[in-house]
C-alpha positions as CSV (number, residue, x, y, z in Angstrom):
1,X,100.6,100.1,1.7
2,X,102.7,99.5,4.2
3,X,105.8,101.2,5.4
4,X,108.9,98.8,4.9
5,X,110.8,98.0,8.1
6,X,113.6,101.1,8.8
7,X,117.2,99.4,8.1
8,X,120.1,99.8,10.8
9,X,123.4,102.4,9.5
10,X,126.4,100.3,9.7
11,X,128.9,102.6,11.7
12,X,132.0,102.8,13.5
13,X,133.6,103.6,17.0
14,X,136.7,104.5,16.5
15,X,138.4,108.0,17.0
16,X,139.5,107.4,12.6
17,X,135.8,106.4,11.6
18,X,135.7,107.3,8.7
19,X,139.5,106.3,8.7
20,X,138.2,103.0,9.7
21,X,134.7,102.9,7.1
22,X,137.6,103.5,4.2
23,X,139.3,100.9,4.9
24,X,136.8,99.0,5.4
25,X,134.9,99.0,1.6
26,X,138.0,99.0,0.7
27,X,138.6,96.0,1.6
28,X,135.4,94.4,0.9
29,X,136.0,95.5,-2.7
30,X,138.7,94.0,-2.8
31,X,140.9,97.2,-3.9
32,X,144.8,97.6,-3.2
33,X,145.3,101.0,-1.6
34,X,146.6,102.4,-5.3
35,X,144.0,100.8,-7.3
36,X,140.6,102.9,-5.3
37,X,143.2,105.6,-5.7
38,X,143.7,105.9,-9.6
39,X,140.1,104.7,-9.7
40,X,139.1,108.0,-7.6
41,X,141.9,110.0,-9.4
42,X,144.0,110.8,-5.9
43,X,147.2,110.1,-5.1
44,X,147.8,107.0,-3.1
45,X,149.2,108.4,0.0
46,X,146.3,111.3,0.1
47,X,144.2,108.1,0.6
48,X,146.8,106.2,3.2
49,X,146.6,109.4,4.4
50,X,142.8,109.5,5.1
51,X,143.2,105.9,6.1
52,X,145.0,106.8,8.8
53,X,143.3,109.8,9.7
54,X,146.6,112.0,8.9
55,X,144.1,114.0,6.7
56,X,140.5,114.5,6.9
57,X,138.3,114.4,4.2
58,X,136.1,116.9,1.9
59,X,132.0,115.8,1.8
60,X,132.4,115.7,-2.4
61,X,135.7,113.4,-1.5
62,X,133.6,111.0,0.5
63,X,130.9,111.1,-2.1
64,X,134.2,110.5,-4.5
65,X,134.5,107.4,-2.8
66,X,131.5,105.9,-2.3
67,X,130.5,106.3,-5.7
68,X,134.3,104.4,-6.5
69,X,133.0,101.3,-4.4
70,X,129.9,101.1,-5.0
71,X,128.6,102.2,-2.2
72,X,125.0,101.7,-0.6
73,X,123.7,104.1,0.6
74,X,123.7,103.8,3.9
75,X,127.0,102.9,4.2
76,X,127.2,106.0,1.7
77,X,126.2,107.8,5.0
78,X,127.3,106.9,7.8
79,X,130.7,107.1,5.4
80,X,129.2,110.9,5.3
81,X,128.2,111.1,9.4
82,X,131.9,109.9,10.3
83,X,134.3,112.7,8.6
84,X,131.2,115.3,10.4
85,X,128.9,116.0,7.6
86,X,125.0,116.0,7.6
87,X,123.6,112.4,5.7
88,X,122.7,112.7,2.2
89,X,119.5,110.4,1.6
90,X,116.4,109.9,3.8
91,X,114.4,107.3,4.3
92,X,110.5,108.4,4.4
93,X,107.8,106.8,5.7
94,X,106.4,105.9,2.7
95,X,103.1,106.6,3.3
96,X,104.2,110.3,2.3
97,X,102.1,113.3,0.8
98,X,104.9,113.2,-2.0
99,X,105.9,109.6,-2.5
100,X,101.3,109.2,-3.6
101,X,103.1,109.3,-7.2
102,X,105.3,106.5,-6.9
103,X,102.8,104.3,-4.3
104,X,99.9,104.1,-6.9
105,X,102.3,103.5,-9.5
106,X,103.1,99.8,-7.8
107,X,100.1,99.7,-7.2
108,X,99.0,99.8,-10.1
109,X,101.5,97.5,-11.7
110,X,100.8,94.9,-9.6
111,X,96.9,94.8,-9.1
112,X,97.1,95.0,-13.3
113,X,99.7,91.9,-13.7
114,X,96.6,90.0,-12.2
115,X,95.4,86.9,-12.1
116,X,98.8,86.6,-12.3
117,X,100.4,86.9,-8.8
118,X,102.8,89.1,-7.9
119,X,103.7,91.0,-4.6
120,X,106.0,94.0,-3.2
121,X,108.3,93.1,-0.8
122,X,111.9,95.2,1.1
123,X,115.0,94.0,1.0
124,X,115.2,91.4,3.4
125,X,112.1,89.4,1.6
126,X,109.3,91.7,4.6
127,X,105.3,92.2,2.6
128,X,104.7,95.3,2.4
129,X,101.8,93.9,-0.1
130,X,100.6,91.4,-2.8
131,X,97.9,91.1,-5.0
132,X,95.2,88.5,-4.9
133,X,96.7,85.8,-6.6
134,X,100.3,86.8,-4.6
135,X,98.0,86.4,-1.5
136,X,97.8,82.7,-2.5
137,X,100.7,81.7,-3.2
138,X,101.0,82.8,0.7
139,X,98.1,80.6,1.5
140,X,96.0,83.3,1.7
141,X,96.8,85.6,4.3
142,X,99.5,87.5,5.4
143,X,100.5,90.6,7.6
144,X,102.5,93.7,5.9
145,X,106.1,93.0,8.0
146,X,106.1,89.2,7.9
147,X,108.5,87.7,6.2
148,X,108.2,85.0,3.1
149,X,111.5,83.2,3.9
150,X,110.6,83.2,6.8
151,X,106.7,82.1,6.6
152,X,108.5,79.3,3.8
153,X,111.2,77.9,5.9
154,X,109.2,77.5,9.2
155,X,105.2,76.9,7.4
156,X,105.8,73.4,5.9
157,X,102.3,73.5,5.4
158,X,102.3,76.5,2.7
159,X,105.6,75.1,0.6
160,X,104.2,72.3,0.7
161,X,102.0,72.9,-3.2
162,X,105.7,74.3,-3.8
163,X,106.4,70.5,-5.4
164,X,110.0,72.0,-6.7
165,X,111.2,73.1,-3.4
166,X,114.6,71.9,-2.9
167,X,115.2,74.0,-6.6
168,X,113.2,77.6,-5.5
169,X,115.2,77.7,-2.1
170,X,119.0,77.2,-4.5
171,X,117.7,80.1,-6.9
172,X,116.4,82.7,-3.9
173,X,119.1,81.6,-1.6
174,X,121.7,82.5,-3.8
175,X,119.8,85.8,-4.5
176,X,120.7,86.2,-1.1
177,X,124.0,85.8,-0.3
178,X,124.8,87.5,-3.8
179,X,123.1,90.9,-3.5
180,X,124.6,89.8,1.0
181,X,127.6,90.5,-1.2
182,X,126.8,93.6,-2.9
183,X,126.2,94.9,0.4
184,X,129.6,94.0,1.2
185,X,128.6,91.4,3.4
186,X,124.5,92.3,5.0
187,X,123.6,89.9,8.2
188,X,120.3,89.4,8.1
189,X,120.6,88.5,4.0
190,X,123.4,85.8,5.2
191,X,120.8,85.0,7.4
192,X,117.6,84.3,5.8
193,X,120.7,82.7,3.2
194,X,121.7,80.0,6.1
195,X,117.9,79.2,6.9
196,X,117.4,77.8,3.8
197,X,120.7,75.6,2.7
198,X,119.4,73.2,4.0
199,X,116.0,73.1,1.7
200,X,118.3,74.1,-1.1
201,X,119.7,71.5,-3.9
202,X,123.0,72.1,-4.8
203,X,123.3,75.1,-7.0
204,X,125.3,73.5,-9.4
205,X,122.5,71.4,-11.2
206,X,120.0,73.0,-11.4
207,X,121.6,74.5,-15.0
208,X,120.2,70.8,-15.9
209,X,116.7,72.6,-15.3
210,X,116.6,74.0,-18.1
211,X,116.8,78.3,-19.7
212,X,115.3,79.4,-16.5
213,X,113.8,77.7,-13.6
214,X,109.8,77.6,-12.9
215,X,108.4,77.6,-10.1
216,X,106.1,74.7,-10.0
217,X,103.3,74.5,-7.5
218,X,100.2,72.7,-7.6
219,X,96.6,73.7,-7.0
220,X,93.5,71.2,-6.2
221,X,92.8,72.7,-10.3
222,X,96.2,70.8,-12.0
223,X,99.9,72.3,-11.8
224,X,101.0,76.1,-12.4
225,X,104.2,76.1,-13.7
226,X,105.6,80.2,-13.2
227,X,108.6,82.7,-13.9
228,X,109.4,85.7,-11.9
229,X,110.9,88.9,-13.1
230,X,111.9,91.7,-10.9
231,X,111.4,95.0,-11.1
232,X,112.9,98.3,-8.7
233,X,113.7,101.4,-9.0
234,X,116.6,102.4,-9.3
235,X,116.7,105.7,-9.8
236,X,115.4,106.4,-6.7
237,X,117.6,108.7,-3.9
238,X,115.7,107.4,-0.8
239,X,116.5,104.4,0.9
240,X,112.5,103.4,1.7
241,X,112.5,103.0,-1.9
242,X,115.2,101.4,-3.1
243,X,114.8,99.0,-0.8
244,X,111.8,98.3,-2.1
245,X,111.3,95.5,-5.6
246,X,107.7,94.2,-7.2
247,X,108.2,90.5,-7.5
248,X,106.4,90.0,-11.1
249,X,105.4,86.8,-11.7
250,X,104.7,85.3,-15.2
251,X,103.1,81.9,-16.8
252,X,105.6,79.5,-18.5
253,X,103.3,77.7,-20.5
254,X,99.4,77.5,-21.4
255,X,98.4,75.4,-20.1
256,X,99.2,78.2,-16.7
257,X,98.6,80.9,-18.3
258,X,94.6,78.9,-18.4
259,X,94.7,77.7,-14.9
260,X,95.4,81.5,-13.2
261,X,92.3,82.6,-15.1
262,X,90.7,80.1,-13.4
263,X,91.8,80.8,-10.1
264,X,92.4,84.0,-9.4
265,X,89.5,85.5,-11.8
266,X,90.0,89.8,-13.2
267,X,87.5,92.1,-11.4
268,X,85.7,94.4,-13.6
């Protein structure tokens, strides 16, 4: 399993760095000073002083405000640093010895899901690992760190078997934009969504496709219908682990289940 590429936290550079970041994130989350002060159980006056740089926060106050603003962990590190404190959340190489049980669990889940596809990627859809069926969906070959969105958009041959590509592109585009909003605005996620936009069907029309959108994938032996679920390490405090996603594909009908067994049989 290959380490995801590190992400760079956003940082402020003005004299009141903490105040600038606090105001920025408060506005991103659409809080007034009064609303945030009530949520964080701090006086509106003190919050105003923190934003203006007239008061300096304690470490506990930084973390309390960051929690109320539901900030990503990298942004919380930036807030702590701006306030003069050490970062709280580390980014450990995925190959680190103490992460072996987590690597083993992810790999076990991914391969136990065969013959259905499964792959592991990071926040920006850079592939970390894949089982044999997952590799088939990527054209049979892939390189660690390859961005799957970039490859799908740039390689017409790779996306050609996806019979409902406009629907898939629309769902993925919406997912990227939603994740960007949760992150408070992420230029890399927005750039990936923008790349998909010319390929995407009208998102408002997707509701006509039933209870769940399925990926319809053409193979030499017939058509696969697949839907996906995403697993995350929701309790992770390490930034590398928080970035990881395990995408698991399931057959949407009996025909697809039988076809998967022919395409990527489970090896003893």
